C-alpha positions, 0 to 999 in steps of 0.5 A: 508536491502535488501536480495534476498531470491530466484529466480524463472525461472519457465517461458518460456518468458517474466513474465507480472505480479505477485501478491500475496494472503496470501498463495501464489504469482501468476506469469503470463507471454507471455509463455500464462500460469499463475504460482502458488506457495506456500508461505512456501518454494516458491515450486510450486503447484502440479496443477501449471501451469494453461494453459486456455488462448490462447494468453499472459496473461498480468494480474494476481490478486487474490480475498480478501480471496485469494480462486480465483485468476483471470488473462487475456489476449490477447485473450480477456479472463478473467479466474477465477481459484480455488487457491485450485485445479487449475480448471477453475471456469469461462471464462469472455469473452470481449463483443467485444473479445478486447485484455485485459490489466488488472484485478483487483478484488473490496476488497470485491470481489464483483466485477471484473474490467478489462481494455482493448486495446480499452479502454473499461472498464468491471465491473463483478459481481462476483457471478452471473458472468454477466457483471454489468457495462460497460464503456471508457475512452475518450483516448488511451488503458486501461493498469493500474487500482487500487480499493480504499480500502473502496471499493467506487471508483477505478482508471484506467490508460490509455496510453494516460496519463490520471488516471481517477477515477470512484464510484463503480457504474461506474460513472465518478468522476474525471480525470487528466493528470498524465504522459505525454507518458502514464501511466503504472501502479498505486496502492494505499496504503491499509492504508487510513488517517482520518482528523477530518472532517471524509474525508478519504484521501488515497495514491496512486502511479502512474507511467509512460512512462515519467520516474518519478512515482507519489504519490497522496493524494484523498478524496472523500466524499459526502459532499467534493467531489472529491480531488486529489493532486499530494504529491511528485514525484519520480525519479531516473529512466533513462526509463519508470517505469512499475511497482509500488507498496506499502508496507502493511503500505504505507511507502515503494513504490517499482518501476521497470523500462525499466532501469533493475532496482529496486527502493526503495522509503520511501514515507514520504519522498520520499527519494531512500533507495536502487537500486536492479539491478540482473535484466537482461532485462525489470522490468515489475512488483512488487508486495508486500505480505500482512503485511510480509516484502515480496516483488516479481519483475519479468521481460522480462529476464523470471525471478521473485526475491524474496526479504525482507526487513530486516529492520522491522521498515519499517513495523511498527509506525508512519515513521518521528518519530519511523523510524528516529535516529534523535531527533526532537529537531534536526530537520532542516527546511526541516524536519519540511517541509516533517512533515507538507505534512505528515499531509496533512499541505503543505499549510503552508510549505512555511510559516514554512520555511519563519519563519525558523521553525525547530524541536526546533522551532516546539515543542514550537510553541502555539496558540498564536504564531501561530496567532500573528507571523506565521499569519495563519488566519485559526482556524482550521489549527491551531487547526490541527497543535497543534494537531499534535504538541501535538502527537509529544510530547507524541510520544517524551514521549513514546521513552524516556520511553523505554517501554520493547518489551513485553509490546508494541503490535506487530500490533501497536507497543504501549503499551498495555491498554487491552493485549489480547492472540490470538490463535497464543500465542502472545499477541494484545492490543485488539482493534488491533488485532480486527480490523485485524480479522474484516478485513478479514484476519484471518493469525497471524500478527506474524506468518502469519499462519491460526487462528484456532480459533477467540477466544481472552482471556485477557492476565490479568497477563500482563495487571498486569505488565504493571500497575505496570510498569507504577506506577514505571515510575510515581514514577520515574518521580515524584523523578526527578521533580524539 
């Protein structure tokens, strides 16, 4: 399932960080340089390496468009580079010239956050190149930072083990002692989860010196306030975990450790899918390419490995229904518990276990059985369970139809209702490709090449074919009915 496709060995010292845009891979090192590679063939661009820092470069990150690359260093500077020609656009100096360990663009690239060894946080306005806000964590050095996908808040991680959450105005929101021996890294899944009250739920991972990673569920809204829950703990590494990164759909988490291994976890179950042992020294960084089954890992062995996840199923569909080959009828009680946690119903896990609810029992639950047998008093919880069970039943019906591949949207993997043709020549569900483009991803979901035009043309022939197929299925089902 995982294949090593390329090794980059251009740095002369430890690789500290790597980051992807839709066109490039950037790496930075203890050797004071930043290197830039094209994703077309992983060849180094002509103007690489980028030189400008006078000490080790600890972190690098791309703006959303990929046109700007930021890097920060022990020299106290954050440099903004033009990725088209490698020229410096600006040098942002830490007010006290403290060593910088981390930098991150906001999702809209309006702001850039940098964190320093003295625990200070600086938020820069990228357009004016002026310091917008500043603050401090209460203890330790700042070593990690990540923005929520909606840009309304961000998290910082410190060497004392705290995760601290701030809103986009740098107002303190919440603090959590997450890792006893210190946080090392954190990352948000780019796909939020929403409940029926329109409160956005995000999935975030953090790793630490304690050798474990944690996956958190986070909600933040004006009406409900801020809520943080530890969903699961991922173990397996035998030494501090220095890096973690979500796949583009949040279904996979990759981690790298002082034990020289890279681990791949399935985030819904917490199961360890693979252990990679090709690095010969500490694994310091990992990153996923956007909307591609590629990830990179970097190490103190001076190498960056590029990996391909060969199973496309890890990047499509519902993790429990489409990835699992086990019929829902055959789910165990543990499988049901995982399903509850996936849908933010972890409060019901003990009740379901106590009543021995397996897959078959789950599909047969009704409003009456939830009330009378399981004694679930909350109407909201009962309704949420029933809605999700109905979705399970619909998924099973869709799976049993054996839908032709050409009728499925490449983005949603669901039967198309309003197919349209994009500039890349592929057909997509209209709403899905419109949302794709709105999120500023102007590259093809299928080829990852830029879309030359954003015009979407209705595919009437395909829509007619889908409708004919649906009519055939309906007639067949009517004949099979008793």
